[in-house]
MIGULO-998930 format. One record per residue (C-alpha): x, y, z; chain; residue number from 0. Coordinates in nm, 4 decimals, decimal comma. Last residue first. Layout:
N
NODE         c1         c2         c3   chain     n
NODE          X          Y          Z       A   NUM
...
end
This chain:
343
NODE         c1         c2         c3   chain     n
NODE     0,1053     2,5959     0,4347       A   342
NODE     0,0000     2,2555     0,3054       A   341
NODE     0,3211     2,2274     0,1065       A   340
NODE     0,5243     2,2645     0,4263       A   339
NODE     0,3067     2,0112     0,6096       A   338
NODE     0,3498     1,7598     0,3292       A   337
NODE     0,7298     1,8076     0,3313       A   336
NODE     0,7417     1,7613     0,7083       A   335
NODE     0,5470     1,4348     0,6847       A   334
NODE     0,7723     1,3040     0,4082       A   333
NODE     1,0844     1,4045     0,6036       A   332
NODE     0,9559     1,2305     0,9189       A   331
NODE     0,8668     0,9170     0,7234       A   330
NODE     1,2241     0,9167     0,5780       A   329
NODE     1,4079     0,9656     0,9103       A   328
NODE     1,3049     0,6639     1,1181       A   327
NODE     1,2941     0,3834     0,8607       A   326
NODE     1,5877     0,5536     0,6893       A   325
NODE     1,8018     0,5077     1,0018       A   324
NODE     1,7290     0,1338     1,0044       A   323
NODE     1,8081     0,1036     0,6322       A   322
NODE     2,1384     0,2890     0,6734       A   321
NODE     2,2425     0,0609     0,9598       A   320
NODE     2,1588    -0,2439     0,7455       A   319
NODE     2,3668    -0,0915     0,4652       A   318
NODE     2,6582    -0,0484     0,7064       A   317
NODE     2,6300    -0,4129     0,8150       A   316
NODE     2,6408    -0,5268     0,4508       A   315
NODE     2,9507    -0,3149     0,3847       A   314
NODE     3,1263    -0,4593     0,6881       A   313
NODE     3,0435    -0,8143     0,5782       A   312
NODE     3,1543    -0,7451     0,2205       A   311
NODE     3,4792    -0,5937     0,3439       A   310
NODE     3,5853    -0,8781     0,5683       A   309
NODE     3,9328    -0,7402     0,6419       A   308
NODE     3,9125    -0,8653     1,0040       A   307
NODE     4,0736    -0,5461     1,1318       A   306
NODE     3,9776    -0,2653     0,8919       A   305
NODE     3,6507    -0,3860     0,7416       A   304
NODE     3,5017    -0,6029     1,0147       A   303
NODE     3,6427    -0,3862     1,2925       A   302
NODE     3,4878    -0,0655     1,1598       A   301
NODE     3,1536    -0,2214     1,0673       A   300
NODE     3,1200    -0,3915     1,4076       A   299
NODE     3,2076    -0,0681     1,5873       A   298
NODE     2,9297     0,1117     1,3970       A   297
NODE     2,6864    -0,1753     1,4627       A   296
NODE     2,7391    -0,1306     1,8389       A   295
NODE     2,9163    -0,3331     2,1089       A   294
NODE     2,8410    -0,2502     2,4705       A   293
NODE     2,7765    -0,6010     2,6061       A   292
NODE     2,9873    -0,7610     2,3316       A   291
NODE     3,0653    -1,0482     2,5734       A   290
NODE     3,2778    -0,8072     2,7733       A   289
NODE     3,2660    -0,4645     2,6109       A   288
NODE     3,2874    -0,3774     2,2432       A   287
NODE     3,4728    -0,0549     2,3165       A   286
NODE     3,4138     0,0860     2,6631       A   285
NODE     3,4486     0,4641     2,6638       A   284
NODE     3,6515     0,5462     2,3543       A   283
NODE     3,4547     0,3132     2,1236       A   282
NODE     3,1302     0,4132     2,2952       A   281
NODE     3,1886     0,7845     2,2312       A   280
NODE     3,3256     0,7274     1,8789       A   279
NODE     3,0501     0,5073     1,7360       A   278
NODE     2,6923     0,6297     1,7487       A   277
NODE     2,4926     0,5566     1,4329       A   276
NODE     2,1625     0,4599     1,5941       A   275
NODE     2,1948     0,7146     1,8747       A   274
NODE     2,2547     1,0166     1,6506       A   273
NODE     1,9602     0,9333     1,4225       A   272
NODE     1,7409     0,8778     1,7273       A   271
NODE     1,8535     1,2165     1,8620       A   270
NODE     1,7463     1,3923     1,5417       A   269
NODE     1,4133     1,2075     1,5194       A   268
NODE     1,3285     1,2606     1,8878       A   267
NODE     1,4133     1,6320     1,8737       A   266
NODE     1,1951     1,6793     1,5658       A   265
NODE     0,9067     1,4968     1,7351       A   264
NODE     0,9441     1,7067     2,0516       A   263
NODE     0,9535     2,0266     1,8460       A   262
NODE     0,6286     1,9273     1,6723       A   261
NODE     0,4674     1,8416     2,0121       A   260
NODE     0,5662     2,1694     2,1812       A   259
NODE     0,2250     2,3290     2,1205       A   258
NODE     0,0504     2,0261     2,2717       A   257
NODE     0,2863     2,0442     2,5747       A   256
NODE     0,2418     2,4179     2,6369       A   255
NODE    -0,1393     2,4271     2,6380       A   254
NODE    -0,3070     2,1521     2,8408       A   253
NODE    -0,0188     1,9983     3,0387       A   252
NODE     0,1947     2,3120     3,0659       A   251
NODE    -0,1016     2,5279     3,1710       A   250
NODE    -0,2313     2,2580     3,4056       A   249
NODE     0,1066     2,2381     3,5774       A   248
NODE     0,0876     2,5977     3,6889       A   247
NODE    -0,2277     2,7825     3,5886       A   246
NODE    -0,5158     2,7152     3,3518       A   245
NODE    -0,7915     2,9127     3,5282       A   244
NODE    -0,9355     3,0937     3,2286       A   243
NODE    -0,7512     3,4126     3,3257       A   242
NODE    -0,4320     3,2085     3,3458       A   241
NODE    -0,4961     3,0763     2,9945       A   240
NODE    -0,5360     3,4308     2,8637       A   239
NODE    -0,2074     3,5360     3,0240       A   238
NODE    -0,0293     3,2346     2,8743       A   237
NODE    -0,1697     3,3078     2,5300       A   236
NODE    -0,0746     3,6739     2,5545       A   235
NODE     0,2822     3,5760     2,6400       A   234
NODE     0,3111     3,4143     2,2977       A   233
NODE     0,4700     3,0648     2,2870       A   232
NODE     0,7980     3,1007     2,0925       A   231
NODE     1,0063     3,1097     2,4129       A   230
NODE     0,8735     2,7679     2,5131       A   229
NODE     0,9662     2,6214     2,1736       A   228
NODE     1,3190     2,7611     2,1863       A   227
NODE     1,3579     2,6166     2,5358       A   226
NODE     1,2387     2,2802     2,4101       A   225
NODE     1,5100     2,2695     2,1436       A   224
NODE     1,7773     2,4128     2,3751       A   223
NODE     1,6990     2,1544     2,6443       A   222
NODE     1,7222     1,8686     2,3938       A   221
NODE     2,0620     1,9966     2,2795       A   220
NODE     2,1815     2,0474     2,6354       A   219
NODE     2,0996     1,6885     2,7275       A   218
NODE     2,3246     1,5694     2,4480       A   217
NODE     2,6441     1,5259     2,6520       A   216
NODE     2,4865     1,4000     2,9728       A   215
NODE     2,2571     1,1678     2,7758       A   214
NODE     2,5615     1,0097     2,6130       A   213
NODE     2,7365     0,9544     2,9466       A   212
NODE     2,4264     0,8170     3,1202       A   211
NODE     2,3431     0,5834     2,8312       A   210
NODE     2,7011     0,4521     2,8302       A   209
NODE     2,6827     0,3946     3,2064       A   208
NODE     2,3602     0,1905     3,1554       A   207
NODE     2,4960    -0,0162     2,8644       A   206
NODE     2,7133    -0,2273     3,0954       A   205
NODE     2,3942    -0,3601     3,2572       A   204
NODE     2,3086    -0,5439     2,9352       A   203
NODE     1,9288    -0,5221     2,8903       A   202
NODE     1,7721    -0,8415     2,7590       A   201
NODE     1,7633    -1,0456     2,4410       A   200
NODE     2,0242    -1,3002     2,5456       A   199
NODE     2,2151    -1,4097     2,2364       A   198
NODE     2,1835    -1,6888     1,9768       A   197
NODE     1,8543    -1,6029     1,8083       A   196
NODE     1,8259    -1,8413     1,5094       A   195
NODE     1,5652    -2,0389     1,7062       A   194
NODE     1,3121    -1,7734     1,6085       A   193
NODE     1,1993    -1,9772     1,3082       A   192
NODE     0,8717    -1,7898     1,3029       A   191
NODE     0,9012    -1,5096     1,5631       A   190
NODE     0,6608    -1,5340     1,8585       A   189
NODE     0,7870    -1,8547     2,0229       A   188
NODE     1,1557    -1,7737     1,9782       A   187
NODE     1,0846    -1,4205     2,0965       A   186
NODE     0,9458    -1,5511     2,4269       A   185
NODE     1,2515    -1,7695     2,4893       A   184
NODE     1,4848    -1,4769     2,4126       A   183
NODE     1,3096    -1,2446     2,6575       A   182
NODE     1,6044    -1,1829     2,8935       A   181
NODE     1,5187    -0,9177     3,1523       A   180
NODE     1,8705    -0,8619     3,2843       A   179
NODE     2,2058    -0,9110     3,1104       A   178
NODE     2,5255    -0,9363     3,3160       A   177
NODE     2,8645    -0,8989     3,1444       A   176
NODE     2,9795    -0,6144     3,3690       A   175
NODE     3,3055    -0,4409     3,2789       A   174
NODE     3,1397    -0,1056     3,2059       A   173
NODE     2,9842    -0,0802     3,5533       A   172
NODE     3,1455    -0,3449     3,7775       A   171
NODE     2,9673    -0,2251     4,0885       A   170
NODE     3,1658    -0,2822     4,4102       A   169
NODE     2,9492    -0,2812     4,7215       A   168
NODE     3,1096    -0,5356     4,9537       A   167
NODE     2,9012    -0,8063     5,1164       A   166
NODE     2,7140    -0,8455     5,4452       A   165
NODE     2,3994    -0,6886     5,3047       A   164
NODE     2,3334    -0,4328     5,5790       A   163
NODE     2,6822    -0,3674     5,7187       A   162
NODE     2,8318    -0,3977     5,3701       A   161
NODE     2,5872    -0,1419     5,2278       A   160
NODE     2,6703     0,1039     5,5066       A   159
NODE     3,0418     0,0658     5,4386       A   158
NODE     2,9924     0,1155     5,0634       A   157
NODE     2,7822     0,4264     5,1241       A   156
NODE     3,0456     0,5736     5,3556       A   155
NODE     3,1267     0,8708     5,1329       A   154
NODE     3,4838     0,7477     5,0818       A   153
NODE     3,3818     0,4115     4,9314       A   152
NODE     3,0887     0,5238     4,7195       A   151
NODE     3,2975     0,8137     4,5867       A   150
NODE     3,5811     0,5744     4,5063       A   149
NODE     3,3332     0,3573     4,3152       A   148
NODE     3,2128     0,6588     4,1162       A   147
NODE     3,5592     0,7472     3,9866       A   146
NODE     3,8220     0,4822     4,0410       A   145
NODE     3,8913     0,1082     4,0647       A   144
NODE     3,5680    -0,0161     3,9007       A   143
NODE     3,6162     0,2357     3,6152       A   142
NODE     3,2918     0,4264     3,5699       A   141
NODE     3,4373     0,7749     3,6178       A   140
NODE     3,7495     0,6895     3,4168       A   139
NODE     3,5429     0,5715     3,1211       A   138
NODE     3,3320     0,8856     3,1669       A   137
NODE     3,6314     1,1082     3,0971       A   136
NODE     3,7545     0,9057     2,7955       A   135
NODE     3,4096     0,8821     2,6356       A   134
NODE     3,3353     1,2522     2,6799       A   133
NODE     3,6664     1,3483     2,5202       A   132
NODE     3,6008     1,1145     2,2260       A   131
NODE     3,2479     1,2506     2,1811       A   130
NODE     3,4000     1,5955     2,1419       A   129
NODE     3,2720     1,8691     2,3677       A   128
NODE     3,0329     2,1469     2,2629       A   127
NODE     2,7272     1,9528     2,3834       A   126
NODE     2,8822     1,9399     2,7310       A   125
NODE     2,8614     2,3238     2,7498       A   124
NODE     2,4881     2,3516     2,6723       A   123
NODE     2,3773     2,2746     3,0277       A   122
NODE     2,6092     2,5349     3,1802       A   121
NODE     2,5335     2,7909     2,9077       A   120
NODE     2,1606     2,7774     2,9777       A   119
NODE     2,2405     2,7955     3,3472       A   118
NODE     2,4255     3,1263     3,3026       A   117
NODE     2,1710     3,2788     3,0640       A   116
NODE     1,8782     3,2090     3,2964       A   115
NODE     2,0549     3,3492     3,6061       A   114
NODE     1,8766     3,6822     3,5715       A   113
NODE     1,5355     3,5284     3,6225       A   112
NODE     1,4555     3,1615     3,5885       A   111
NODE     1,1263     3,0302     3,4477       A   110
NODE     1,2750     2,9220     3,1140       A   109
NODE     1,5681     2,7506     3,2866       A   108
NODE     1,3360     2,5289     3,4928       A   107
NODE     1,1086     2,4451     3,2002       A   106
NODE     1,4090     2,3680     2,9787       A   105
NODE     1,5449     2,1405     3,2532       A   104
NODE     1,2105     1,9596     3,2576       A   103
NODE     1,2139     1,9088     2,8812       A   102
NODE     1,5777     1,8025     2,8649       A   101
NODE     1,5201     1,5447     3,1405       A   100
NODE     1,2312     1,3895     2,9477       A    99
NODE     1,4090     1,4028     2,6112       A    98
NODE     1,7484     1,2813     2,7331       A    97
NODE     1,6403     1,0012     2,9659       A    96
NODE     1,3811     0,8344     2,7419       A    95
NODE     1,5824     0,8977     2,4271       A    94
NODE     1,8912     0,7305     2,5763       A    93
NODE     1,6910     0,4372     2,7117       A    92
NODE     1,5275     0,3686     2,3744       A    91
NODE     1,8433     0,4217     2,1688       A    90
NODE     2,0536     0,2026     2,3984       A    89
NODE     1,7988    -0,0781     2,3860       A    88
NODE     1,7740    -0,0621     2,0057       A    87
NODE     2,1504    -0,0421     1,9503       A    86
NODE     2,2368    -0,3056     2,2096       A    85
NODE     1,9987    -0,5603     2,0585       A    84
NODE     2,1243    -0,4839     1,7070       A    83
NODE     2,4846    -0,5178     1,8229       A    82
NODE     2,4146    -0,8409     2,0112       A    81
NODE     2,2655    -0,9887     1,6940       A    80
NODE     2,5763    -0,8660     1,5130       A    79
NODE     2,7947    -1,0543     1,7607       A    78
NODE     2,5890    -1,3723     1,7385       A    77
NODE     2,6221    -1,3789     1,3543       A    76
NODE     2,3049    -1,5295     1,2053       A    75
NODE     2,1968    -1,1844     1,0820       A    74
NODE     2,5325    -1,1398     0,9078       A    73
NODE     2,5359    -1,4889     0,7597       A    72
NODE     2,2086    -1,4155     0,5817       A    71
NODE     2,3328    -1,0727     0,4695       A    70
NODE     2,6545    -1,2179     0,3282       A    69
NODE     2,4648    -1,5008     0,1556       A    68
NODE     2,2521    -1,2486    -0,0321       A    67
NODE     2,4323    -1,3018    -0,3649       A    66
NODE     2,3731    -1,6797    -0,3461       A    65
NODE     2,5751    -1,8537    -0,6171       A    64
NODE     2,8591    -1,6113    -0,5664       A    63
NODE     2,8848    -1,2563    -0,6907       A    62
NODE     3,1610    -1,0861    -0,8881       A    61
NODE     3,1967    -0,7179    -0,7974       A    60
NODE     3,5778    -0,7331    -0,8106       A    59
NODE     3,7685    -0,4451    -0,6514       A    58
NODE     4,1080    -0,6192    -0,6525       A    57
NODE     4,3511    -0,4084    -0,4461       A    56
NODE     4,0721    -0,2812    -0,2214       A    55
NODE     3,9237    -0,6337    -0,1921       A    54
NODE     3,5822    -0,7676    -0,2920       A    53
NODE     3,5546    -1,1465    -0,2656       A    52
NODE     3,1880    -1,2515    -0,2905       A    51
NODE     3,0197    -0,9298    -0,3896       A    50
NODE     2,6735    -0,8458    -0,2509       A    49
NODE     2,8057    -0,6148     0,0204       A    48
NODE     3,0458    -0,4522    -0,2279       A    47
NODE     2,7577    -0,3777    -0,4664       A    46
NODE     2,5568    -0,2212    -0,1833       A    45
NODE     2,8614    -0,0090    -0,1008       A    44
NODE     2,8785     0,1037    -0,4655       A    43
NODE     2,5136     0,2117    -0,4556       A    42
NODE     2,5761     0,4035    -0,1344       A    41
NODE     2,8830     0,5618    -0,2940       A    40
NODE     2,6808     0,6740    -0,5958       A    39
NODE     2,4057     0,8113    -0,3712       A    38
NODE     2,6190     1,0058    -0,1260       A    37
NODE     2,9502     1,1336    -0,2653       A    36
NODE     2,8452     1,1307    -0,6301       A    35
NODE     2,4863     1,2554    -0,6117       A    34
NODE     2,5661     1,5028    -0,3333       A    33
NODE     2,8497     1,6529    -0,5365       A    32
NODE     2,6378     1,6659    -0,8526       A    31
NODE     2,3448     1,8346    -0,6761       A    30
NODE     2,5761     2,0870    -0,5101       A    29
NODE     2,7298     2,1743    -0,8485       A    28
NODE     2,3825     2,2005    -1,0130       A    27
NODE     2,2258     2,4295    -0,7524       A    26
NODE     2,3517     2,7515    -0,9140       A    25
NODE     2,2586     2,6272    -1,2612       A    24
NODE     1,9084     2,5374    -1,1432       A    23
NODE     1,8653     2,8809    -0,9854       A    22
NODE     1,9749     3,0464    -1,3101       A    21
NODE     1,7335     2,8323    -1,5109       A    20
NODE     1,4463     2,9132    -1,2771       A    19
NODE     1,5223     3,2834    -1,3067       A    18
NODE     1,5195     3,2595    -1,6874       A    17
NODE     1,1720     3,1171    -1,6707       A    16
NODE     1,0448     3,4560    -1,5720       A    15
NODE     0,8270     3,4877    -1,2713       A    14
NODE     0,4987     3,6403    -1,3590       A    13
NODE     0,4395     3,9906    -1,2439       A    12
NODE     0,1118     4,0406    -1,0710       A    11
NODE    -0,0580     4,3565    -1,1868       A    10
NODE    -0,0996     4,6187    -0,9192       A     9
NODE    -0,4300     4,5981    -0,7328       A     8
NODE    -0,6817     4,8632    -0,8329       A     7
NODE    -0,7860     5,1616    -0,6290       A     6
NODE    -1,1173     5,3185    -0,7191       A     5
NODE    -1,1103     5,6891    -0,7785       A     4
NODE    -1,4076     5,8752    -0,6478       A     3
NODE    -1,5180     6,1508    -0,8846       A     2
NODE    -1,5989     6,4810    -0,7351       A     1
NODE    -1,9409     6,6132    -0,7999       A     0
end
């Protein structure tokens, strides 16, 4: 009788410790660079924010009687209160427009035929531009004497509006100082000691053009993220869902959207990070605006340190910006790390 040979699995080779040492040595330069230029500088910035009279020529870290006086004065500063209001409102409106519009544009491009590549490039093109270029172009478009207002005038919309309302249609856009939906009185009742609020906690109308310009530039990024997610859905799954009766909008609502949830979260986190630290587009487009209607923490930091020469105030504002970004990014990184270990 012939003997049947049983196959045995090859022995598993253990990874040598020498490989770990080589990998550690290769990563050491990057680790040192990141440690110095990120964490050491963050620590130094915190020291500057707590110092009483830090100057470039005399970098003294001496503190006053109250080391947190800079932070207290910062949050009582009407301009910085406006900056925080503008930052949160801008981020919310920007994410709302960019993510929703990016998703529907991704759906449209995904279902196109031969023209898919052309339209994908059209929507991605603004993302390749500099924020400065975008700010300058859209500043002209929303200038009260040019751009959109000229279109309203020559298209007859302004004439029609005047015949109905009896007044000229001349939106101020970026030069508007109007704030709608003020909830300052409500916040003063809810927040203990809320009387420190010195600005109108509403939506500055001058922020709307800035939201439109920023969404226009980053719309392509959101589209590309969702488009990549739609492409990754197997065709077999779509065919099976069609056989089960999940067609059209029901397919996207019941199958595509749940599968795109991780990509949507990633897109939201990345765009939130961009929105919270935005500087150059708004600085080129409108600057601080009338009554700080379009001012942002990034502009406040720049002008505090390099124009007003209040280095501790600028450093404190930058640390507040860092803390706000960390509140968004750190939980996402922890969640992603847990999911990676789980797999």
